[in-house]
DRENDO-1510 file (C-alpha; in Angstrom, 1 decimal, always signed):
<recs>
REC; n; res; u; v; w
REC; 1; MET; +73.0; -167.0; +196.8 .
REC; 2; ASN; +76.0; -164.9; +195.5 .
REC; 3; SER; +78.4; -163.0; +197.7 .
REC; 4; PRO; +76.7; -160.3; +199.8 .
REC; 5; LEU; +76.2; -156.7; +198.6 .
REC; 6; LYS; +78.0; -154.4; +201.0 .
REC; 7; VAL; +76.3; -151.2; +202.0 .
REC; 8; ALA; +77.6; -148.1; +203.8 .
REC; 9; VAL; +75.1; -145.5; +205.3 .
REC; 10; LEU; +76.1; -141.9; +205.8 .
REC; 11; GLY; +73.9; -140.4; +208.5 .
REC; 12; CYS; +71.8; -141.9; +211.2 .
REC; 13; GLY; +69.2; -139.3; +211.9 .
REC; 14; SER; +65.4; -139.7; +211.3 .
REC; 15; VAL; +65.9; -141.1; +207.9 .
REC; 16; GLY; +69.2; -142.9; +208.3 .
REC; 17; SER; +68.0; -144.7; +211.4 .
REC; 18; GLN; +65.0; -146.0; +209.6 .
REC; 19; VAL; +67.1; -147.2; +206.7 .
REC; 20; VAL; +69.3; -149.1; +209.2 .
REC; 21; ARG; +66.2; -150.6; +210.8 .
REC; 22; LEU; +64.6; -151.7; +207.5 .
REC; 23; LEU; +67.9; -153.2; +206.3 .
REC; 24; GLY; +67.8; -155.5; +209.4 .
REC; 25; GLU; +64.1; -156.2; +209.5 .
REC; 26; GLN; +63.7; -156.9; +205.8 .
REC; 27; ALA; +67.0; -158.7; +205.3 .
REC; 28; ASP; +65.5; -161.9; +204.0 .
REC; 29; ASP; +63.1; -160.2; +201.6 .
REC; 30; LEU; +65.8; -157.9; +200.3 .
REC; 31; ALA; +68.1; -160.9; +199.7 .
REC; 32; ALA; +65.3; -162.6; +197.7 .
REC; 33; ARG; +64.6; -159.5; +195.7 .
REC; 34; VAL; +68.2; -158.7; +195.0 .
REC; 35; GLY; +69.5; -162.2; +194.6 .
REC; 36; ALA; +72.2; -161.7; +197.3 .
REC; 37; ARG; +72.4; -160.8; +200.9 .
REC; 38; VAL; +72.6; -157.0; +201.6 .
REC; 39; GLU; +75.2; -156.5; +204.3 .
REC; 40; LEU; +75.5; -153.3; +206.3 .
REC; 41; VAL; +79.2; -152.7; +206.8 .
REC; 42; GLY; +79.3; -149.2; +208.3 .
REC; 43; VAL; +77.3; -146.2; +209.5 .
REC; 44; ALA; +78.9; -142.8; +209.5 .
REC; 45; VAL; +77.8; -140.4; +212.3 .
REC; 46; ARG; +78.9; -137.2; +213.8 .
REC; 47; ARG; +79.0; -138.5; +217.4 .
REC; 48; LEU; +79.3; -142.0; +218.5 .
REC; 49; ASP; +77.4; -141.4; +221.8 .
REC; 50; ALA; +74.4; -139.5; +220.3 .
REC; 51; PRO; +71.0; -140.9; +221.1 .
REC; 52; ARG; +69.4; -142.8; +218.1 .
REC; 53; GLU; +66.0; -144.1; +217.2 .
REC; 54; VAL; +67.4; -147.6; +216.6 .
REC; 55; ASP; +70.2; -149.6; +218.1 .
REC; 56; VAL; +73.3; -149.8; +215.8 .
REC; 57; PRO; +76.1; -152.2; +216.7 .
REC; 58; ALA; +79.0; -150.2; +218.0 .
REC; 59; ASP; +81.4; -151.9; +215.6 .
REC; 60; LEU; +79.4; -150.5; +212.6 .
REC; 61; LEU; +79.5; -146.8; +213.8 .
REC; 62; THR; +82.3; -144.5; +212.7 .
REC; 63; THR; +82.9; -140.8; +212.6 .
REC; 64; ASP; +85.3; -141.1; +209.7 .
REC; 65; ALA; +82.9; -140.9; +206.8 .
REC; 66; ALA; +85.7; -140.3; +204.3 .
REC; 67; ALA; +87.4; -143.5; +205.1 .
REC; 68; LEU; +84.1; -145.4; +205.0 .
REC; 69; VAL; +83.2; -144.3; +201.4 .
REC; 70; ALA; +86.8; -145.1; +200.3 .
REC; 71; ARG; +86.6; -148.7; +201.3 .
REC; 72; GLU; +87.3; -151.0; +198.4 .
REC; 73; ASP; +84.7; -153.5; +199.6 .
REC; 74; VAL; +81.7; -151.1; +199.7 .
REC; 75; ASP; +79.3; -151.7; +196.8 .
REC; 76; VAL; +76.7; -149.0; +197.5 .
REC; 77; VAL; +76.8; -145.9; +199.6 .
REC; 78; ILE; +73.5; -144.5; +201.0 .
REC; 79; GLU; +73.8; -140.7; +201.7 .
REC; 80; VAL; +71.1; -139.3; +204.0 .
REC; 81; ILE; +73.1; -136.6; +205.9 .
REC; 82; GLY; +71.7; -133.8; +203.7 .
REC; 83; GLY; +73.2; -130.4; +202.9 .
REC; 84; ILE; +75.9; -129.5; +200.4 .
REC; 85; GLU; +79.1; -130.3; +202.2 .
REC; 86; PRO; +80.5; -132.8; +203.1 .
REC; 87; ALA; +77.8; -134.7; +201.2 .
REC; 88; ARG; +79.1; -133.6; +197.8 .
REC; 89; THR; +82.7; -134.6; +198.6 .
REC; 90; LEU; +81.6; -137.9; +200.1 .
REC; 91; ILE; +79.4; -138.8; +197.1 .
REC; 92; LEU; +82.1; -138.0; +194.6 .
REC; 93; SER; +84.6; -140.0; +196.6 .
REC; 94; ALA; +82.3; -143.0; +196.7 .
REC; 95; LEU; +81.7; -142.9; +193.0 .
REC; 96; GLU; +85.5; -142.5; +192.3 .
REC; 97; ASN; +86.1; -145.5; +194.5 .
REC; 98; GLY; +83.7; -147.7; +192.6 .
REC; 99; ALA; +80.5; -147.6; +194.7 .
REC; 100; SER; +77.1; -146.7; +193.4 .
REC; 101; VAL; +75.2; -144.1; +195.4 .
REC; 102; VAL; +71.6; -143.8; +196.7 .
REC; 103; THR; +70.8; -140.3; +198.0 .
REC; 104; ALA; +67.9; -138.3; +199.4 .
REC; 105; ASN; +69.8; -135.0; +199.1 .
REC; 106; LYS; +67.4; -132.7; +197.3 .
REC; 107; ALA; +69.5; -129.5; +198.0 .
REC; 108; LEU; +72.7; -131.0; +196.6 .
REC; 109; LEU; +71.0; -132.4; +193.5 .
REC; 110; ALA; +69.2; -129.1; +192.8 .
REC; 111; GLU; +72.4; -127.1; +193.3 .
REC; 112; ASP; +75.0; -129.3; +191.6 .
REC; 113; GLY; +73.4; -132.3; +190.1 .
REC; 114; PRO; +75.3; -132.2; +186.8 .
REC; 115; THR; +78.6; -132.7; +188.7 .
REC; 116; LEU; +77.3; -135.8; +190.4 .
REC; 117; PHE; +75.8; -137.2; +187.3 .
REC; 118; GLU; +79.0; -136.7; +185.3 .
REC; 119; ALA; +81.0; -138.4; +188.1 .
REC; 120; ALA; +78.6; -141.4; +188.0 .
REC; 121; GLU; +78.8; -141.6; +184.3 .
REC; 122; LYS; +82.6; -141.5; +184.4 .
REC; 123; ALA; +82.7; -144.2; +187.1 .
REC; 124; GLY; +80.2; -146.4; +185.3 .
REC; 125; ARG; +78.1; -146.4; +188.5 .
REC; 126; ASP; +74.5; -145.6; +189.5 .
REC; 127; LEU; +73.2; -142.5; +191.1 .
REC; 128; TYR; +69.6; -142.9; +192.3 .
REC; 129; TYR; +67.6; -140.4; +194.3 .
REC; 130; GLU; +63.9; -141.2; +194.4 .
REC; 131; ALA; +63.8; -140.2; +198.1 .
REC; 132; ALA; +64.9; -136.6; +197.3 .
REC; 133; VAL; +61.4; -135.6; +196.2 .
REC; 134; ALA; +58.1; -136.4; +198.0 .
REC; 135; GLY; +59.3; -139.1; +200.4 .
REC; 136; ALA; +57.7; -142.4; +199.7 .
REC; 137; ILE; +55.7; -141.2; +196.7 .
REC; 138; PRO; +57.1; -142.8; +193.6 .
REC; 139; ILE; +57.3; -139.8; +191.2 .
REC; 140; LEU; +60.9; -139.6; +189.9 .
REC; 141; ARG; +60.9; -143.2; +188.6 .
REC; 142; PRO; +57.7; -142.7; +186.6 .
REC; 143; LEU; +59.0; -139.5; +185.1 .
REC; 144; ARG; +62.4; -141.1; +184.3 .
REC; 145; GLU; +61.1; -144.5; +183.1 .
REC; 146; SER; +57.4; -145.1; +182.9 .
REC; 147; LEU; +56.7; -141.9; +180.9 .
REC; 148; ALA; +60.0; -142.1; +178.9 .
REC; 149; GLY; +57.9; -142.8; +175.8 .
REC; 150; ASP; +55.6; -139.8; +176.4 .
REC; 151; LYS; +56.0; -136.0; +176.4 .
REC; 152; VAL; +55.4; -134.4; +179.8 .
REC; 153; THR; +54.0; -130.9; +179.4 .
REC; 154; ARG; +53.3; -129.9; +183.0 .
REC; 155; VAL; +54.1; -131.0; +186.6 .
REC; 156; LEU; +52.1; -129.3; +189.3 .
REC; 157; GLY; +52.6; -130.4; +192.9 .
REC; 158; ILE; +52.4; -129.9; +196.6 .
REC; 159; VAL; +55.8; -131.1; +197.6 .
REC; 160; ASN; +56.3; -129.7; +201.1 .
REC; 161; GLY; +54.3; -131.2; +204.0 .
REC; 162; THR; +55.0; -128.4; +206.5 .
REC; 163; THR; +53.5; -125.6; +204.4 .
REC; 164; ASN; +50.6; -127.8; +203.3 .
REC; 165; PHE; +49.8; -128.5; +207.0 .
REC; 166; ILE; +49.9; -124.8; +207.8 .
REC; 167; LEU; +47.7; -123.7; +204.9 .
REC; 168; ASP; +45.3; -126.5; +205.5 .
REC; 169; LYS; +44.9; -125.4; +209.2 .
REC; 170; MET; +44.4; -121.8; +208.0 .
REC; 171; ASP; +41.7; -122.9; +205.7 .
REC; 172; THR; +39.8; -125.3; +208.0 .
REC; 173; SER; +40.1; -123.3; +211.3 .
REC; 174; GLY; +40.5; -119.7; +210.1 .
REC; 175; ALA; +43.8; -119.4; +212.0 .
REC; 176; GLY; +46.4; -116.9; +211.0 .
REC; 177; PHE; +49.8; -117.9; +209.7 .
REC; 178; ALA; +51.7; -117.6; +213.0 .
REC; 179; ASP; +49.1; -119.7; +215.0 .
REC; 180; ALA; +49.1; -122.4; +212.3 .
REC; 181; LEU; +52.9; -122.5; +212.3 .
REC; 182; GLU; +53.0; -122.8; +216.1 .
REC; 183; GLU; +50.6; -125.8; +215.9 .
REC; 184; ALA; +52.8; -127.4; +213.1 .
REC; 185; GLN; +55.8; -127.0; +215.3 .
REC; 186; ALA; +54.1; -128.4; +218.4 .
REC; 187; LEU; +53.0; -131.5; +216.4 .
REC; 188; GLY; +56.5; -132.0; +214.9 .
REC; 189; TYR; +55.5; -131.1; +211.3 .
REC; 190; ALA; +57.7; -128.0; +211.4 .
REC; 191; GLU; +61.3; -127.5; +212.5 .
REC; 192; ALA; +62.2; -125.0; +215.2 .
REC; 193; ASP; +63.7; -123.0; +212.4 .
REC; 194; PRO; +61.1; -123.4; +209.6 .
REC; 195; THR; +62.8; -121.1; +207.1 .
REC; 196; ALA; +63.6; -123.7; +204.5 .
REC; 197; ASP; +59.9; -124.8; +204.4 .
REC; 198; VAL; +57.9; -121.6; +204.8 .
REC; 199; GLU; +60.2; -119.5; +202.5 .
REC; 200; GLY; +59.9; -122.1; +199.8 .
REC; 201; PHE; +63.5; -123.2; +199.6 .
REC; 202; ASP; +62.7; -126.9; +200.1 .
REC; 203; ALA; +60.0; -126.9; +197.5 .
REC; 204; ALA; +62.2; -125.0; +195.0 .
REC; 205; ALA; +64.9; -127.6; +195.2 .
REC; 206; LYS; +62.3; -130.3; +194.5 .
REC; 207; ALA; +60.8; -128.3; +191.7 .
REC; 208; ALA; +64.2; -128.1; +190.0 .
REC; 209; ILE; +64.7; -131.9; +190.2 .
REC; 210; LEU; +61.2; -132.5; +188.8 .
REC; 211; ALA; +61.7; -130.1; +185.9 .
REC; 212; SER; +65.0; -131.5; +185.0 .
REC; 213; LEU; +63.6; -135.0; +184.8 .
REC; 214; ALA; +60.3; -134.1; +183.1 .
REC; 215; PHE; +61.8; -131.9; +180.4 .
REC; 216; HIS; +65.2; -133.4; +179.9 .
REC; 217; SER; +67.0; -130.2; +180.6 .
REC; 218; ARG; +69.3; -129.0; +183.4 .
REC; 219; VAL; +67.4; -126.9; +185.9 .
REC; 220; THR; +68.9; -125.8; +189.2 .
REC; 221; ALA; +67.3; -124.3; +192.3 .
REC; 222; ALA; +68.7; -120.9; +191.2 .
REC; 223; ASP; +66.4; -121.2; +188.1 .
REC; 224; VAL; +63.3; -121.5; +190.1 .
REC; 225; HIS; +61.2; -118.5; +191.0 .
REC; 226; ARG; +60.5; -118.8; +194.7 .
REC; 227; GLU; +58.0; -117.3; +197.0 .
REC; 228; GLY; +57.1; -118.7; +200.4 .
REC; 229; ILE; +53.9; -118.6; +202.5 .
REC; 230; VAL; +54.8; -116.1; +205.3 .
REC; 231; ASP; +52.8; -113.3; +203.7 .
REC; 232; VAL; +49.7; -115.4; +203.2 .
REC; 233; SER; +47.0; -113.9; +205.5 .
REC; 234; ALA; +43.8; -115.2; +206.9 .
REC; 235; GLY; +42.1; -112.7; +204.5 .
REC; 236; ASP; +43.7; -114.4; +201.5 .
REC; 237; VAL; +42.5; -117.8; +202.6 .
REC; 238; ARG; +39.0; -116.3; +203.2 .
REC; 239; SER; +39.0; -114.7; +199.8 .
REC; 240; ALA; +39.9; -118.0; +198.2 .
REC; 241; ARG; +37.1; -119.7; +200.1 .
REC; 242; GLU; +34.6; -117.1; +198.7 .
REC; 243; MET; +35.8; -118.1; +195.2 .
REC; 244; ASN; +35.3; -121.8; +196.1 .
REC; 245; SER; +39.1; -122.2; +196.1 .
REC; 246; VAL; +41.9; -123.0; +198.5 .
REC; 247; VAL; +45.4; -121.7; +198.9 .
REC; 248; LYS; +48.3; -124.1; +198.4 .
REC; 249; LEU; +52.0; -123.7; +198.0 .
REC; 250; LEU; +52.6; -125.1; +194.5 .
REC; 251; ALA; +55.7; -126.2; +192.7 .
REC; 252; ILE; +54.9; -125.7; +189.0 .
REC; 253; ALA; +57.1; -126.8; +186.1 .
REC; 254; GLU; +55.7; -126.5; +182.5 .
REC; 255; LEU; +56.7; -126.2; +178.9 .
REC; 256; ARG; +56.0; -122.7; +177.4 .
REC; 257; LYS; +56.9; -121.0; +174.2 .
REC; 258; GLY; +60.1; -118.9; +174.5 .
REC; 259; ASP; +62.1; -116.8; +172.1 .
REC; 260; GLY; +61.7; -117.8; +168.5 .
REC; 261; ASP; +58.7; -119.9; +169.3 .
REC; 262; GLU; +60.9; -122.6; +170.8 .
REC; 263; GLU; +59.8; -124.6; +173.8 .
REC; 264; ALA; +61.3; -123.4; +177.1 .
REC; 265; VAL; +60.9; -124.5; +180.7 .
REC; 266; SER; +59.0; -122.4; +183.3 .
REC; 267; VAL; +59.7; -123.4; +186.9 .
REC; 268; ARG; +58.2; -121.6; +189.9 .
REC; 269; VAL; +57.2; -122.1; +193.5 .
REC; 270; HIS; +54.6; -119.8; +195.1 .
REC; 271; PRO; +51.3; -119.8; +197.0 .
REC; 272; ALA; +48.3; -119.9; +194.6 .
REC; 273; MET; +44.5; -120.2; +194.7 .
REC; 274; ILE; +43.2; -123.4; +193.1 .
REC; 275; PRO; +39.6; -124.5; +192.7 .
REC; 276; ARG; +38.3; -126.9; +195.3 .
REC; 277; SER; +37.3; -129.2; +192.4 .
REC; 278; HIS; +41.0; -129.6; +191.5 .
REC; 279; PRO; +42.5; -132.9; +192.8 .
REC; 280; LEU; +45.3; -131.1; +194.6 .
REC; 281; ALA; +42.8; -129.1; +196.6 .
REC; 282; SER; +41.8; -132.2; +198.6 .
REC; 283; VAL; +45.4; -132.9; +199.7 .
REC; 284; ARG; +45.2; -132.3; +203.5 .
REC; 285; GLU; +47.5; -131.8; +206.4 .
REC; 286; ALA; +51.2; -132.8; +205.8 .
REC; 287; TYR; +50.5; -135.0; +202.7 .
REC; 288; ASN; +52.1; -134.4; +199.3 .
REC; 289; ALA; +50.8; -134.9; +195.8 .
REC; 290; VAL; +52.2; -134.4; +192.3 .
REC; 291; PHE; +49.9; -133.9; +189.3 .
REC; 292; VAL; +51.5; -134.7; +186.0 .
REC; 293; GLU; +50.1; -133.8; +182.5 .
REC; 294; SER; +51.5; -135.5; +179.4 .
REC; 295; GLU; +50.4; -135.7; +175.8 .
REC; 296; ALA; +49.6; -139.4; +175.6 .
REC; 297; ALA; +48.9; -140.5; +179.1 .
REC; 298; GLY; +46.9; -137.4; +180.0 .
REC; 299; GLN; +46.6; -136.5; +183.6 .
REC; 300; LEU; +48.1; -138.5; +186.4 .
REC; 301; MET; +48.3; -137.9; +190.2 .
REC; 302; PHE; +50.7; -139.3; +192.7 .
REC; 303; TYR; +49.7; -139.0; +196.4 .
REC; 304; GLY; +51.0; -140.0; +199.8 .
REC; 305; PRO; +53.2; -139.0; +202.8 .
REC; 306; GLY; +55.9; -136.7; +201.5 .
REC; 307; ALA; +58.3; -136.8; +204.4 .
REC; 308; GLY; +59.2; -138.6; +207.6 .
REC; 309; GLY; +61.8; -141.2; +208.5 .
REC; 310; SER; +60.0; -144.4; +207.5 .
REC; 311; PRO; +58.4; -143.1; +204.2 .
REC; 312; THR; +61.7; -141.6; +203.0 .
REC; 313; ALA; +63.6; -144.8; +204.0 .
REC; 314; SER; +61.1; -146.8; +202.0 .
REC; 315; ALA; +62.1; -144.8; +198.9 .
REC; 316; VAL; +65.7; -145.2; +199.7 .
REC; 317; LEU; +65.4; -149.0; +199.9 .
REC; 318; GLY; +63.5; -149.1; +196.7 .
REC; 319; ASP; +66.4; -147.5; +195.0 .
REC; 320; LEU; +68.8; -149.7; +196.8 .
REC; 321; VAL; +67.1; -152.8; +195.4 .
REC; 322; THR; +67.4; -151.4; +191.8 .
REC; 323; VAL; +71.0; -150.4; +192.2 .
REC; 324; ALA; +71.9; -153.8; +193.8 .
REC; 325; ARG; +70.3; -155.7; +190.9 .
REC; 326; ASN; +72.2; -153.6; +188.4 .
REC; 327; HIS; +75.4; -154.3; +190.4 .
REC; 328; ARG; +74.9; -158.0; +190.3 .
REC; 329; GLN; +74.2; -157.9; +186.5 .
REC; 330; GLY; +77.2; -155.7; +185.8 .
REC; 331; THR; +74.9; -153.0; +184.4 .
REC; 332; ARG; +73.9; -149.5; +185.4 .
REC; 333; GLY; +70.5; -147.7; +185.2 .
REC; 334; VAL; +69.5; -144.6; +183.3 .
REC; 335; GLY; +71.7; -141.6; +184.0 .
REC; 336; GLU; +71.1; -137.9; +183.5 .
REC; 337; SER; +68.9; -137.0; +180.5 .
REC; 338; ALA; +69.5; -133.4; +179.4 .
REC; 339; TYR; +69.4; -133.8; +175.7 .
REC; 340; ALA; +66.6; -131.3; +175.1 .
REC; 341; ASP; +68.7; -128.5; +176.7 .
REC; 342; ARG; +65.7; -126.2; +176.9 .
REC; 343; ALA; +66.2; -122.7; +178.2 .
REC; 344; VAL; +64.5; -121.6; +181.4 .
REC; 345; LEU; +62.1; -118.7; +181.1 .
REC; 346; PRO; +62.4; -115.8; +183.5 .
REC; 347; MET; +59.4; -115.4; +185.7 .
REC; 348; GLY; +58.3; -112.2; +183.9 .
REC; 349; GLU; +57.7; -114.2; +180.7 .
REC; 350; THR; +55.7; -116.9; +182.5 .
REC; 351; ARG; +51.9; -116.6; +181.9 .
REC; 352; THR; +49.7; -116.8; +184.9 .
REC; 353; ARG; +46.6; -115.2; +186.5 .
REC; 354; TYR; +46.2; -112.9; +189.5 .
REC; 355; HIS; +43.8; -112.4; +192.3 .
REC; 356; VAL; +44.1; -108.8; +193.5 .
REC; 357; ALA; +42.3; -107.2; +196.4 .
REC; 358; ILE; +42.3; -103.4; +196.4 .
REC; 359; ASP; +41.0; -100.9; +199.0 .
REC; 360; VAL; +39.6; -98.0; +197.0 .
REC; 361; ASP; +37.7; -94.8; +197.4 .
REC; 362; ASP; +33.9; -95.5; +197.3 .
REC; 363; LYS; +32.9; -93.1; +194.5 .
REC; 364; ALA; +31.8; -93.1; +190.9 .
REC; 365; GLY; +34.4; -93.9; +188.2 .
REC; 366; VAL; +36.6; -96.0; +190.5 .
REC; 367; LEU; +35.8; -99.3; +188.8 .
REC; 368; ALA; +36.4; -97.8; +185.3 .
REC; 369; ALA; +39.7; -96.4; +186.4 .
REC; 370; VAL; +40.9; -99.7; +187.8 .
REC; 371; ALA; +39.8; -101.6; +184.7 .
REC; 372; LEU; +41.7; -99.0; +182.5 .
REC; 373; ALA; +44.9; -99.7; +184.6 .
REC; 374; PHE; +44.6; -103.4; +183.7 .
REC; 375; ALA; +43.9; -102.6; +180.1 .
REC; 376; GLU; +46.9; -100.3; +179.8 .
REC; 377; HIS; +49.2; -103.2; +180.6 .
REC; 378; GLY; +47.4; -105.7; +178.3 .
REC; 379; VAL; +45.7; -107.6; +181.1 .
REC; 380; SER; +42.2; -108.8; +180.6 .
REC; 381; ILE; +39.8; -109.0; +183.7 .
REC; 382; GLN; +37.9; -112.2; +184.2 .
REC; 383; THR; +35.8; -111.2; +187.2 .
REC; 384; VAL; +35.5; -108.2; +189.5 .
REC; 385; ARG; +33.4; -107.7; +192.6 .
REC; 386; GLN; +33.0; -105.0; +195.2 .
REC; 387; GLU; +32.9; -105.7; +198.9 .
REC; 388; GLY; +31.9; -103.2; +201.5 .
REC; 389; ARG; +31.0; -99.5; +201.3 .
REC; 390; GLY; +32.5; -96.2; +202.3 .
REC; 391; ASP; +35.8; -96.6; +204.1 .
REC; 392; ASP; +35.5; -100.4; +203.8 .
REC; 393; ALA; +35.1; -100.4; +200.0 .
REC; 394; GLN; +37.2; -103.0; +198.3 .
REC; 395; LEU; +37.5; -104.3; +194.8 .
REC; 396; VAL; +38.5; -108.0; +194.2 .
REC; 397; VAL; +39.7; -108.6; +190.7 .
REC; 398; VAL; +40.7; -111.9; +189.0 .
REC; 399; SER; +42.6; -111.5; +185.8 .
REC; 400; HIS; +42.7; -113.7; +182.7 .
REC; 401; GLU; +46.1; -115.2; +181.9 .
REC; 402; ALA; +48.9; -112.7; +181.1 .
REC; 403; THR; +52.6; -112.5; +181.5 .
REC; 404; ASP; +53.7; -112.2; +185.1 .
REC; 405; ALA; +55.6; -109.0; +184.2 .
REC; 406; ALA; +52.4; -107.4; +182.8 .
REC; 407; LEU; +50.5; -108.4; +185.9 .
REC; 408; ALA; +53.2; -107.1; +188.2 .
REC; 409; ALA; +53.3; -103.8; +186.3 .
REC; 410; THR; +49.5; -103.6; +186.7 .
REC; 411; VAL; +49.8; -104.0; +190.5 .
REC; 412; ASP; +52.5; -101.3; +190.7 .
REC; 413; HIS; +50.3; -99.0; +188.6 .
REC; 414; LEU; +47.3; -99.6; +191.0 .
REC; 415; ARG; +49.5; -98.7; +194.0 .
REC; 416; ASP; +50.3; -95.4; +192.5 .
REC; 417; MET; +46.7; -94.4; +191.8 .
REC; 418; ASP; +45.1; -91.7; +194.0 .
REC; 419; ILE; +41.8; -93.6; +194.3 .
REC; 420; VAL; +43.6; -96.7; +195.6 .
REC; 421; ARG; +44.2; -96.6; +199.4 .
REC; 422; GLU; +46.1; -100.0; +199.4 .
REC; 423; VAL; +46.6; -103.1; +197.4 .
REC; 424; THR; +45.9; -105.5; +200.3 .
REC; 425; SER; +46.5; -108.9; +198.6 .
REC; 426; VAL; +48.1; -110.2; +195.4 .
REC; 427; MET; +48.0; -113.9; +194.7 .
REC; 428; ARG; +48.3; -116.1; +191.7 .
REC; 429; VAL; +45.5; -118.3; +190.5 .
REC; 430; GLU; +45.9; -121.7; +189.0 .
REC; 431; GLY; +43.4; -124.1; +187.6 .
REC; 432; THR; +40.6; -123.9; +185.0 .
REC; 433; GLU; +40.2; -120.3; +183.9 .
REC; 434; GLU; +36.6; -120.4; +182.7 .
</recs>
């Protein structure tokens, strides 16, 4: 057995503590898989006396993360503190000082990934980040390696467990958003401040990472059209059920034709109705799933727990084994692949479908006037039905695919019509059109 591989861990929260636990419990197996002992030499924390899920020897704990990553004997730094700073500075320092890095930091990768990749390339070190998207589900490695000989055309996923739990409860119990969120918080699926989840920020960061890998182009969180689920009502969920559909918060990255008929990347996160026959419709509670479409392999789905300390730590250790093997062999893995350099389409040019519920006057000619409003903006209607009579009259329209800008203009037009009392619901529709 060769000299041990020395590892430093930044952060000892829910993920970091499980990384430390697994490094101890699986020490013999890790040594056999790597070909050398994996030795934990330091754990950086904010407070030495904070309560932790696992016991960490006092001599390993330090509040000086900068000094830990600058140690000459550290071979790999595992960063699980999250956020932008000080994580970015610490990762860059680790790379500059000759250590490879394993990180779960989706926010940093989505905001400033190129800086990190360039630093890793310059240092000749690895930067691995499987745990940044969908917890224990192996999705980044298949995109980066297993499908490297194929052309991925679309990635469609449920990548946030909190929102999936909330929407699932709304579907199965008829609860409103507020009640479902309260239950998610009580069960520990949602934070006290759930903004990052319910407003779609978490999913948008993951969508940027997925799009960058799938389409070999630099995509940041700022490029992702983002809508959360706070405005999804029990009525929206009920309407979806009547269409034999379900509402999910989807991260969607796909290749589309842009200017000059060149391929461009469309990336968006928003709630959408999908048919119950779609594989993603059966993803329940806090689970995640990513559906990948490629030219040669066809359709693939990756499913499992998308968050939590142990699942995420599993992905971290998977990366650690790969990085450790590379270190022993004096090689490095695949770095950033951005050769395609495709443009990112604005949301208005993205083609999608809409489900629109409209409170209307119950009189002759209303349906024709609504249909004309759609036609004036070049939007074809797939289905339309009337619900209720008199003051309760409502039209529910599902469009064929059109640009999002045309659909948005149609909704604005409807809101200005005298015969329309209110546009009560607007939601995109994904899945088979016919």
